[in-house]
N, C-alpha and C positions, 0 to 999 in steps of 0.2 A: 502494499500498499504506500511504505513513506523512503523515502530514502535518506539520511544527514551526512551530510559531509563533517567533517572534524581534522582537524587540525590540530596537530600536535606539536612540543615543540620540548623537550630535558623535564614531563615529569610524569615520567613515569608512575607516581602512591597519585596525580590525579586522576590518569586516564582509565585506570583502574575502576576508578571510585566510580567513573562520570557511568564505567558500560557498567555496570553493576546497576548504578540507576539506572539506568534507557534499558535494561533488559524488568524490569523487577516495572516501570510505572507504564509499560512497553504491551510482555505480557500479553496484553488482548487486539493487538493487530501485528501485521506480515511487516516488519522492518524491516533498514539493512544499513550501516553503518560505512563508510565507508572514511577509512584514518588516510591524515593526507600525513608526515612525519618527516621534523625537518632538520630532527636531533642529530648530533652526535651519531659516528655508528657504533659508536659500546652502547648506545640510549635507546637506537636503533633497537639493539640486540632483544634489550630487554620489554622493549615497549612489543616485540614481535611476542618473543614466550607469553604475556598477560595477554595479546587479540588470541591465540590456539589456544584459547577455552572456550570461541564462543563461534558459534558456526555461521553468526552473521553479519562475523561482521568481516569486514575485506581493507588489504590495507599495502598501502602507498609506498616510494618512500616519494619526496617532492627530492626536483632536481628543479628546483627555483628556488629565489629565496620569498622573506612576508611572503602574510597570513596567505587573501588576499587570491595574491599571485596561481598558490598549492592548491587553493579553489579553484581556481579556474582551472590546472593541470587533468583532474582528476573527476568534471562534468562529464564527459564521454566512456564513464566507464558506470555513472549511476542505471538502477534497473532498474522504479519504481518511477511511475509519469509528476507524486507528488516529492519535491524538496525542502532540505529547511536541513537552515546550519548546527552547529557546536561545540560548544571552549565548555574546554576538562576542565574550566572553575563553573560551570554551571553546573546547582541540582534543578534537574526539573521536579516540578508536585508530581503530586500525586494521578490531577484531574487536564492534565496541558492538554490529554489523547485527544479531548473532549471536544478544543478548536482544530487539530489537524483536520480529525472524523464531521466535523461539521462544514470544514469549506470541501472537503471530498464528496459530501452527500449532499452541501444547497449550489456548489461552487461559486459561494461568494466573496469576499474576499476580508476570508479569520481572523482577526489579531486576541490577544490576550496580554499580559499587565506582567512586570516586574516585581523584586522588589532587593535595595541591597546590600550588603550586608555583610562584617567585616569576617575572610572568612575561618575567624574564632570561634563566631558568635556556632553553635552546632546546630542548633536548636530555633525547628519554626514552623509551626504549623496554616495548614494550608487546610482552607474551604470549599465547598463546593462555587464551582462556580454559573454564577445570570450570565443570560450573553442581553447584550442594551442591541437596538438599533441606531443606531449615528450613521445623518447624515454626513454622504461622507467633502461637502464642502466644510463645513459643521469642522470633522477629521482634519482637514488642511488646512484651513485656517489655527489649531488646533497647534501644527506644525509650524506655522506663520506666529506665531506670535498670540498669538489668545489661548488662555484658559479654558479646559473643558467644562471646567465647572460654571462658566456666565452662560452658560447655552442647558448645561442636567445637571439639578442639585445631586446627578448620584456619582457623576467625578467627583466629588470636594474634596474629595484627601487622597487622586490623580494627580499626583506637580506638571508631569510626564510624559506622553505617549510614550515608550518604548524605540526603537535604534533595535537593540537586537535582533534579529529573524529567529529565534530560536521559539520567542511568541508567537508564532505563526506559519506561515508554509507555501511553498507559488509551482506554479507547472514549473515541468520540463522546460518545456522549450522557454517560459520565461526568462529560466538561467541564465538560456544560451545565449537571450538577446542584452538579459543584463552583461555578462563580460564583452560583450560586443560595440554599446552606446557609454562602459567606461573607461576602454580601448581607445575606444576615437575622441572620447570625452581626454586623455589626457599624452595622447599622439601631438610630439612637437611640444610639450606646453611643458618644461621643468622641478613649475611651482606645482600643477595640478596630478604630476607623479609623484611627488615626494608627498605629496600627504594623503594622496587618497591609496597608493600601490609600492609605496614607503611607507606609509608608517599605519597605513590604513585604519585610517577613518575618515567615515561618510559612505564606502560600499553599500553596507549596512543598510542604513537610509537611505541609500534611491531603490535596497525591495520596496519597502513599506511605502515612500510616494509612488513610487508609477503601479503598484496593483489597488492607493486608494485612488485614485486617478479616472482610473479604468471599469471602474467601478459604475454600472449606471446609476441608485440612485443610496443607497445603502449600503455601511460597514458594519460584520459583523462585531460585535468590541465586548470581550469574555473577561468580569468581574469576580475576586478581586483576582492579587498575581497570581499568577501558579506555575512565576518558574522565580528561582530564589539568586542571585548574580551574585559574584562572591567578588570585595572591597581585600586588597591584599595589596601589599609594596612588588608585585608584580607587571599588577594592572594599569591595561591603557592609557583611565583614566589618569595615576598616578605616575608611570610616568614619563609619558606627552605631559599634561599638566595641562591646564584649564585655553591656557592661549591655545594651545598648537588643535585642541579639543573643536573651537570656533571654530579656526580655519576650515578645517577637514570638513567638520560639518555645512555651514555657509558652502563654501564649492560645492558638495555633494548636493545643495537644493538650486544653484548655480545650474550641474549638468540634471538633474531632475527639468526648469525652470525651461536650459535649451536642448534637450530632447524628446519632451509630451509635448501634447496636444489641449493647449485646457481649458473648454471650450467655454466658463463662464465664464467673462468677459472680469465682474466684479473683483473672484478670487485671483485671475493674475492681474490686478494691478495689487489688487494685498499684496501677494507675491514680492513681487519687486521693490515693490514701497521697505518690506522687509526684509527684501534682501541689499540695499542701499541703503536702509538706515542700519545695521549692522556692519554692510562694510565698513562706513564712515566709524564708525567706535572701531572698529582690529585699528585703523587705520592711528587712529588715536592711538590703540597702546603694543600695535605695534611702529611706535615713532622712532622707532634706537635702534630698531630690525631690520637694515637699504632692503637684505633682500623680501622678503613677509613685505615689507611700505610699497615695495613697489611696484610688486602685484596684484598687492592686493587698490591701488590705484589704477592704473592698467584692466582690473577686471573690474570696474569700479566704470571705465569710462567705456567701456563694449558694451557694458547694461546701460550706459547713459545716450548709446549714437544709439539701439533700438529702440526704432522711432512704433514697437508696435504694441509699448505701455505703455499706462502716464500712471504716475504717482501719485500717492494717496494723501492731502496732508490730513484726514478723515482719516484714517486707519492710521498714521504718527500718528497721531497726542491720542490713541482710542492705544497704545503700543506704551507708550511715553505716561503713559497714566496708573495702567495694569504695576510698569516698574517699580512710579513712585509712592506706588501700593505698599508696594513689599512689602 
């Protein structure tokens, strides 16, 4: 029913935990795990010993570098038509499979949310999931500045919608399209390539934005958290810091604007306004970093020169009002 892509590097203890967790949570559905290993040869042997215990796990030694490129490598080996990604420090709750089953059954983009906890914090109780139908344009607005709680009080405790793909799943044909569009977006552009493919910041967000936009009307959103994300010293958010995360996810949003047809003109202009505002903020934050500052300015100039969008002062003031009230 579903293929999981699991990139790993140098953490055999985490690999063992995620494989145990996966086989426990997904025992009622047919699935496979494609492991793509960027570890040294010594650690790779340990990983292969762990994987031998599982018939539904296939192993591939990564030839390229970085997480996203490793995932690109193994797409041709996927067995099932529904696909998502795992990370070796994720912990999946017992109900997350309902999100995948809903997508498989109804063919409507379905997503959940997760909770970030310190890796040392061992216990967290997952509760049964409830499905909420939410307008796709409302959800897109959330990824471009507006909290969901402004539209629906049931989202009061949801600070932001997820970017980690484990909270959702996709059709296999979409994943190949996703790979092509990312490669085209970063082609001959060191700045974009550095953040999306060297730091691996942004490709995950693109999966959400594209699939939300493809739907006609409603998205199926599941609450409360269905997955636990672990915070630790080797987390991407810790290693790279907030500034790099902001730039990478800003570029991912620009990629979405460039590559996808957004039919709602109001949403299109909201996205454009948000990107200009965040870009200006990033210029200020990176004023003493020549590489970041100059390339952010180039991205901004490209946006400003595009006559297909209109800046919305009304939306800007709405974003500023939300930020000031935080």
